[in-house]
Every structure is written in structure tokens, then in C-alpha cells.
Phi, psi and omega in degrees: 000149176231163184286165180301317181294320179295321179296318180296325178285322183293329182299330179298315180288324182291335180281348180275148175279138180228090183301321182301312183289325180298318178296316181295324184295321184272327187261336188251304186290132179208164177060231183297323181294321180292318177297320178297320180295321178298319179296315180300317181300319179293327180288330185257024181242127182262000185270215186297330178299315180294321178299313181296316182296310183291324177296317178297321180299319180278326186280317187304310181300321180290328177294320179299321183260017179300138187260348178193172177298320180295318179298316179296315184294314182289327176294318178295316177305313183292312186295316183290319178291322180296316178296324177298320178298313184291322188264333187242338185297312182298309179294327181285311181281304185294312185276298190285318184277293189287316182291311190266341185238347182240296190290335177293337179287343181280350185259154176303139184303326182289339183252355187305311184295321179294316180295314182299326179295332183273345187305317182286348185276160180285165178301318181297317180297322180289311184293330182271357181280103184288345181281350182262146175283161179299324181296316179297317179299311183294317179296320181296315182294315181291328177291318176302313179296323178297320179294319178299315178296321180295335179269019174305334181301335184290301177294327178295320178297320178296320179296315186275354182301323180292327177290323176296323177297316178301317181293320178301313181295319180297313183287328184275319186244359182056042181229135174231348180278117183301325180301323178284320180297318180275000177053049185285333174257108186287345184268323182204158178268148175285152178290132180290136180269116182299324179296320178293319179299318178296321179296316179298314181295312182295316181292322179297313179296322179297316181292323178293323176294318177301319180298318179296318180294314179297320180295317178295320178296322178297318178296316180296314179295320179295320178296316179298320180293320179293327182280317188249353187299333182281349185271351187223135176295326179295316179292328175294319179295318178297319180299314180293325178293320178297317182287321184227070182296333179296317179292323178295319179294322179295320178294320178295320179296320180292320178294332179278000177099005178268103182254100181214115179296324180296315178296318180298316180292321181294311179294323183297339181284340183279115182227144175256006176290157177288156171280152180266106180257082179055045178088002179240154181281132179223162179299127180265171180294324178295318177294321177300315181298313181298315182295316181294318181293317177297325177299320178301312181289330174294316176305310185295315183295320179292327180293331181301329180288341187250357175129158183297324182293328176294317177298315180298321179294320178301312184283350173280321188257310193296319178303323177294319179295317179297314179300316181294321179298318184276314188240318193301315181301314181293319179297316180295318181297316180295318179297318181294316180292328177293321177297315179297319182293319179295327179273006179059038177269137176053053182298336180283337179266317179267082185271135180266130179276176181297329180272010174088003180272156179271134178239125179253120181297147178282170179303320183290340181271349185295318180301316179295321178294320179297319179296317180296315181293324181295325178288321180292317186263356181059049179237176178281135181296328180293324178291320179294320180296317178298318180294312181298321180297315180293322180294317180295321178297321180295317180299326180275329189288325183295310175299323179295318179296322178298316180298315183291314186282314183275301183291338179265279187293309185297312182295321178296317181295313181298317181301313182292323177296318179296318179296317178297319178298315179300318181295312180299318179296320179296319180295320177297318178297319179296317179295320179295317179297322179296315179296321178296321179294317179297317179298318180296315180297323180295323181286322186280324183227068184298325182295314180296316182298320181294322177300317179295323180295319181291000000 
């Protein structure tokens, strides 16, 4: 696995044609090296290949541990749509629709190209660009914020996805009771409660309608900001707050008397602006965090309609997944590469920059590096390329395997075992309470009880 920022940078190199590597790939790499190269290519691809790979990583473990047809179907429904939101919503809505086909029409024709060119850049890059007029700067910043607001549909869709899943399961399998969906009683199914089914259906439809209204409101507010945002200092301030809420919060804390550089730097990192993917808008880490956290609460709220055990299962698994999605993957990858660097493993792959940071060459940079090393070491460039490819694949494969084995299979298995344990424990408690009630009734009204026995 690689970080969001690394993926956005790698796509630039992957989009370029590389005759040298293409030749080496077909004529030189074979066996393990060729398999390693295929793996690296999938890791450094943000398009449909990456979507398929990550969806399979999340979907496969849950499919293995699926407890019923309904459980399998709703999990598949959720995983594929969720991956679609993360991988395609930002480029489709933010880049192709709003930036290139809607919001550019709100700008004067003479300034459109200049404003559009600034959209992927940060607020700081725009404001510090002395070659731009104040009008272009203001229009660019308010348009950027407008696009973010117009893409409210992305986090909102993630929140409501669980309600859509509930509705899908109800309509497809006529089930709303989580105990039946998860097949927790292997001998018989519990009777479905019509009142619960109505509650699930009504609440799901209500949440989907709210999502549509919020999304439409986001587009309307974003459009207004893009059209009028350059005319008002207040609207400019609002635009910057939308794009960089962390910095706005840090400034408020400082005004309140909280002077801490560490807090300021920490808050300042949280941004809802898009990431710059070679001049195109892509999902940023801040947007990822907001979407994932809202997804957690959507999971939990939708689970409340289907029973306590569903809520318990959500809070057993999803917070760990959200944390790993936002922080854990990157933390694990950095920790692993630091261990390798300290042990002086793969020095040609784990290159140290002048500022002491580790730089890992992309797949497209490996042929040139292999050629350089072959001249220095007096070896064959094809052998160096094969070695570098396998080493780079190993550096990527260990974090990826951890994600698949722990966050996928292990977490899915533990979650399901815990849910089954809770259900069994709940059934024992219910049986015990029933026996206690019968014993109490027998003691309090022995004559009546005896009559019933007879």
C-alpha cells in the first residue's frame, strides 16, 4: 500500500509513455520479477485497476466469512458502492462535472482559463502568485470553495449508503432483523417484525430524501459562492474557511489565548480542499477523513433500526477500519520502511534525500536507476532491473499483506465471532430470566400455577 499523496504523484509518471521500460518489461522481466512488476503497477494505479484491487481486498475477507445470502449480498452492495465513492466520486463530480462543465461558465470568458488553471492549487499558492490579479485570485479561491460545497454529495452519500443497504436487504430478502440477516440462530430464523420492517423502510427513505436535499443545497450554495464570492471580503473569508477549516480553527484558538505551535501545525494540516493530481482534482486526505468518519456514524445510525447486535458489530469493527483508512496505513508503511532503512535493506530502493526523508522511486523510474547502477557496478542492466523490481514489490507487499490479513480476514473473523458470542450470551440471559420469572411466579401464586400444571 502507498499513501494518498504518493498515489496522486505516481499517476503523473504512470500516464507517461516509457519505451525503455516497456522494452525491458517484455524482453527482460520474467518469472518472479514479472509478477512483482504487475503487483507494483496495480499499487501505483489510481484508475479502475486500483478500484478493483482495493474493493477485492475489502470484499474478499467478508465474502469468505459471509453468514447468509442476505449478509453476502448487502456486504457486496456496500463495498462496491463505497469504493466507487472513494475512487470515482471526486474526479467525476469535482473535476469533470463542476470544474470543467459548470463552474467555469460562472466566470468572465476572458478570465476563465486563468481561473481554471488555479483551481488545483492551494490557497497559499494562489494568494502568493504575484503574476495574478486580485480578481483572478479571489475568483479562483471562491470557485474552489464552491466546488467543495457542490461536492457535499460525496460525504453525504457515504453517510446514507448504510440506509440504502438496509432498504436493499429489506426489498430483496424481506429481512430487517439483523439476527436473521447474520444467521445467528443456526436452527431457526426469528419471526420478522412488521413494525420493524416499516421503521427500516421509512427511515431509509427519509435519510435518502435528506441526502438528496443536502446535495442539492450544496450545489446551490457552491454556485452562489463561485458567482459572488469575489465581491465580498466576508465571502472570501468563508471560502478560505471551507477550504482550510483547520487553519481557521487554529486562528480562533490563538485569538482565544491558546498559543501553541504544535496545536497550530496539527490543526493546520486539516484541509477540505482537493488534492492536486497533476493539475486535476483528486480526493484529499482531509476529504477522506471527513467521508470515512461520516460513514462510521451512518453505519451506526442505520444499524439502530435493525437491532442492538448490529450496532455492537459496527462499533467493534468500523472505528478500527476508519482509523486505519485515515492514519494506520500510512503509519504502518512509514514504520516498516524505517525498519528496513535502519537495517540497511534495499538501499537502492529506500533512498535518503538531503533533508533526511526516504524516497522510493516509482515503477517508471526503475529502468533509469537500473541503467545507472549497472554502469557503476559493471553488471547487466536487466539483472539490476529485475532485482530493483522485486525489492520494490517487497517494500509494498508487506504493508499490503498486513492490510489484507489483519484489517481484512482477521478483523472480519473476530467481528463475526464476537457478534455470535454476544447473541449466544443474550439467548442464555433470556432463558435464565424466563426461568427466574417462572420460579418467582410459582412462589408467589402456587395455587394458580398448580391449576395451570393440572
